[in-house]
N, C-alpha and C positions, 0 to 999 in steps of 0.2 A: 082301780087302786090309786090312791093319791100318791103324788110324787114325794119321795122322802127329801128331807132337808139334807143337802150335801155340804158339809163344812168347807169353808173357803180353803183351808190347808189341803184337804183331800182333792178338791177341784184343781188347785194349783199343781199338785203332784201329778195328776192324770194328764193335764195339759203339758207340763214340762217333760214328762216321760215320753210323750208322743211328739215332742218338738213342735207342738202347736199344729200338727197335721192330723187329718183323718187317718185312723189306723187301718182303714180298708182301702180307700182310693188315693190316699196320700195328698189330698188337696190341702194346702195351708189354710189355717183358720183366717188369715188376713185377707184372703181372696174374696170370700162371699159377703153377702149383705147381712148375714146373721152369724152369730157365734156357733161354733160346733157344739154338739150335745155330748153329755156324758152318757154312754150306752152301758146299760147293765148287760153283760155278756150272758148271764143266766138271769132272765127277767125276775122281778120281784114276785110275780104271780106264779113262777115256777120254783120259788124258794130261794132265789138269789139274794145276796146281801149287798148292802151299799158299803163295800170295802174296796180298797185299791186293787186287789186281785180279781175283782169281778167288774171292773170298770174300764172302758176304753173311750177314747176320744173319737167321735164320729161326726162327719158333716151331716147336715139335715137330710140329704138324699139317701145316704147310707143308713142312717139311723131309722128313717121311716121305712126304707126297704127291708131292713132286717126285722124291725118290730120286736116281738118277743120270741121269734123263731130261734131254735137251737140247731136245726138240721134242714137240709134241702136235698133235692134230687140232682145228682151229677148228670148233666145232659148227655154225656158220652156213654157212661156205663149203665145209666138208668137205675142207679141204686141210691138209696137214702144215706147220706153221710152227714156228719156233724159239720157245722159251719166253721170257718176260720176263727181261731181264738188268739188274738194278739198277745194275751198274757202267757200262753203256753206254747205258741208256735211262732216261727220266724216267717215274716212276710215273703222273703225271697225263696223260701222252700216251697211255697204254694202258688206264688204269682210271679209273673215276668212282665216287664214293661216293654212293649214293642211300639215305639212312637208313643202316641197318646193312648193306645189300647192296652188294657190290663188283661193278660192271658193267664188262665188257670193252668198250672203245671201238674196238679194232682186232682183227684176227685173232690177233695175239700175245696181247693182253689176254684175249680170249675163251677161247683155248686154255689159257692159264695158269689162269684162273678155273675152268675145267672140270677140268683135271688135278689141281689142288691142292684142289679141292672147297671153294672159298672161301665158298660160300653154302649149305653144309650147314646144316640146321636148328639144330643145337647151336651152330654158330659164329655164326649170325645172332642167336640168343638172347643169347649172350655179348656180342656187339658192341652190341646194343640196350641191355643192362644198363649197359655202359660209357658209351654215349651219354647215358642217363638220369642217370648219375653224373657227367657232364661230363668223362669221362676218354678219350673217343674222338670224333673222330679225334685223334691226338696233336697237341700244340701246333705242332710244326714243319710239319704238313700242313693246319692249319686255314685258312690263307690261300691254299692252293692253289686255282687257278682252276677245277678240274674236280670240285668237290664241290657237291652240291645238297641242299637240305632235302627231307625226305620229303614 
C-alpha cells in the first residue's frame, strides 16, 4: 500500500505533541541519524486513517519493530494483548524506566517491550550514553512518577 501524503501541519502536530520524542522508547528525534517516523497506530491496511488520533511519533527501530501489528503476546502471562497506544494510554501506566531499561508494568507494556525489542543491547547502550549526557529521559518525562534510579 502506498504511503499517504501527510500534510505538514499534521506532521508538525504529531511531532510537537510527542515533544520530538519516540512515543514508545522516548528517544529524542535529535539523537538519531534519521528523522522519527509517523506511525499509524492502526495501519492503513487494517483500515486505519491518516488522522492525528491514529498517528504517533516513532523512532525507526520502534516503527520497524511494530510494523502493522496491533497486538502481541505478553511474555509473562502468555496471552495476546493489544499493544501500547499513546493516543489512548499513558506511558507511565504501562512502562517504567529503570536506568536505561524500559520495564513493562502491565501485559500491554510487557508485550510492547518484547515486540519492539526496547531492551536490545544496542538500544540499552544508546540510552545509557544519553543518561550519562543528561539527555535521557526527555525533560517532559523526568517528573513522571514511574521512573526509578538504577
